[in-house]
C-alpha positions in Angstrom: 17.8 21.0 19.1 21.2 19.4 18.8 20.0 16.3 20.5 17.0 16.0 18.0 19.4 16.4 15.0 21.7 13.8 16.5 18.9 11.3 17.1 17.5 11.8 13.5 21.0 11.4 12.0 21.7 8.3 13.9 18.3 6.8 13.0 18.9 7.5 9.3 22.5 6.2 9.2 21.8 3.4 11.6 19.0 2.0 9.5 21.2 2.1 6.4 24.0 0.3 8.1 21.7 -2.3 9.5 20.2 -3.0 6.1 23.6 -3.7 4.6 25.1 -5.6 7.4 25.3 -9.2 6.2 21.6 -9.9 6.5 19.4 -12.4 4.7 18.0 -10.3 1.8 18.4 -9.8 -1.1 20.4 -12.7 -2.5 24.1 -12.3 -2.9 25.6 -12.8 -6.4 25.5 -16.5 -7.3 22.9 -17.5 -4.7 19.5 -18.9 -5.6 16.1 -19.3 -3.9 13.0 -21.4 -4.6 9.6 -19.8 -4.5 6.2 -21.5 -4.6 2.6 -20.7 -3.8 -0.9 -19.8 -4.9 -2.8 -16.8 -5.9 -5.7 -15.3 -7.8 -5.8 -13.5 -11.2 -8.2 -12.4 -14.0 -7.6 -15.8 -15.6 -8.1 -18.1 -12.7 -6.3 -19.3 -9.6 -2.5 -19.7 -10.2 -0.3 -22.3 -8.6 3.4 -21.5 -9.3 7.0 -22.5 -8.7 10.0 -20.4 -9.6 13.7 -20.1 -8.9 15.5 -16.8 -8.4 19.1 -16.7 -9.6 21.1 -13.7 -8.3 23.1 -12.1 -11.2 24.2 -9.2 -9.0 23.4 -8.2 -5.4 20.4 -6.2 -6.7 19.3 -8.2 -9.8 17.7 -11.6 -10.1 16.6 -13.6 -13.1 13.7 -16.0 -12.4 12.3 -18.8 -14.5 8.8 -19.7 -13.5 6.3 -22.5 -14.3 2.6 -22.1 -13.4 -0.8 -23.5 -14.0 -4.1 -21.7 -13.5 -7.1 -23.5 -12.1 -10.3 -22.2 -13.8 -13.0 -20.0 -12.4 -16.3 -21.9 -13.4 -18.2 -20.1 -16.1 -15.5 -17.4 -16.5 -12.1 -19.0 -17.4 -10.5 -22.2 -18.5 -7.6 -24.3 -17.2 -4.2 -23.0 -18.5 -0.5 -23.4 -17.8 2.6 -21.6 -18.8 6.1 -20.5 -18.3 7.9 -17.2 -18.1 11.2 -15.5 -17.2 11.2 -12.5 -14.9 13.9 -10.0 -14.3 13.8 -8.0 -11.0 15.7 -5.2 -9.4 15.8 -5.5 -5.6 15.6 -2.1 -3.9 17.0 -3.1 -0.4 20.4 -1.4 -0.6 19.1 1.7 -2.5 16.4 2.5 0.0 18.0 1.0 3.1 15.4 -1.3 4.4 16.0 -3.9 7.2 17.8 -7.1 5.9 14.9 -9.5 6.8 12.7 -7.6 4.1 13.1 -7.7 0.3 11.3 -5.3 -2.0 11.6 -5.7 -5.8 10.1 -4.7 -9.1 10.7 -5.9 -12.7 9.4 -7.2 -16.0 8.4 -10.6 -17.3 7.9 -12.4 -20.6 6.5 -15.8 -21.3 3.6 -17.8 -22.7 0.4 -19.4 -21.6 -1.5 -22.3 -23.1 -4.8 -24.0 -22.5 -8.3 -24.6 -23.9 -8.3 -20.9 -24.9 -5.2 -21.4 -27.1 -1.6 -20.3 -26.9 -0.9 -16.7 -26.0 1.9 -14.4 -24.7 2.3 -13.4 -21.1 4.0 -10.0 -20.9 4.0 -7.5 -18.1 5.5 -6.1 -15.0 5.5 -7.1 -11.3 6.2 -5.6 -7.9 6.7 -7.8 -4.8 8.2 -8.3 -1.5 9.4 -10.9 1.0 9.7 -11.1 4.8 12.2 -13.6 6.1 11.6 -15.1 9.5 15.0 -16.7 9.6 18.1 -17.1 7.4 16.4 -19.6 5.0 12.6 -19.2 4.9 10.4 -16.3 4.0 6.9 -15.3 3.0 6.4 -13.7 -0.4 3.7 -11.7 -2.2 3.7 -10.3 -5.7 1.4 -8.1 -7.8 1.5 -8.4 -11.6 0.0 -6.4 -14.4 0.2 -6.7 -18.2 -1.6 -9.2 -20.4 -3.2 -10.4 -17.2 -3.5 -9.0 -13.7 -3.0 -11.0 -10.5 -1.6 -11.5 -7.1 0.4 -14.5 -5.8 1.6 -15.3 -2.3 3.6 -18.2 -0.9 7.0 -19.2 0.5 10.6 -18.6 -0.4 13.4 -20.9 0.5 17.1 -20.0 0.1 19.2 -22.9 -1.2 
């Protein structure tokens, strides 16, 4: 029984130490990262580019520009810009340093043939880094529109 308790304790504490040991995610204060990719949403097929700015080891502020290619017979071409604020859960939940899990809120606007309208909502996402600079990302968003994006992240 003592061996089982020791193995469980080492697993829990070892994972926490590994996640905080100078890994690649999340960004350290002052670092930035470029994100770009494609997706699908209730308003078309988005293509986006954004830049994460780390304000704190757990908090990023991210301006984003995007355009949405239309779904024939359902939506029209549109574009837009927004700012997202995210909290990165890595240190709090003790996940490995090559993973990044975050959630936050966004505010912005969209424009197109349907007019000019606000883009407000929340998002949850994650990244997997295969090395110190590059990673894959995925994000799910809800609010004035629902959608999923996926692409690449590159630390600068």
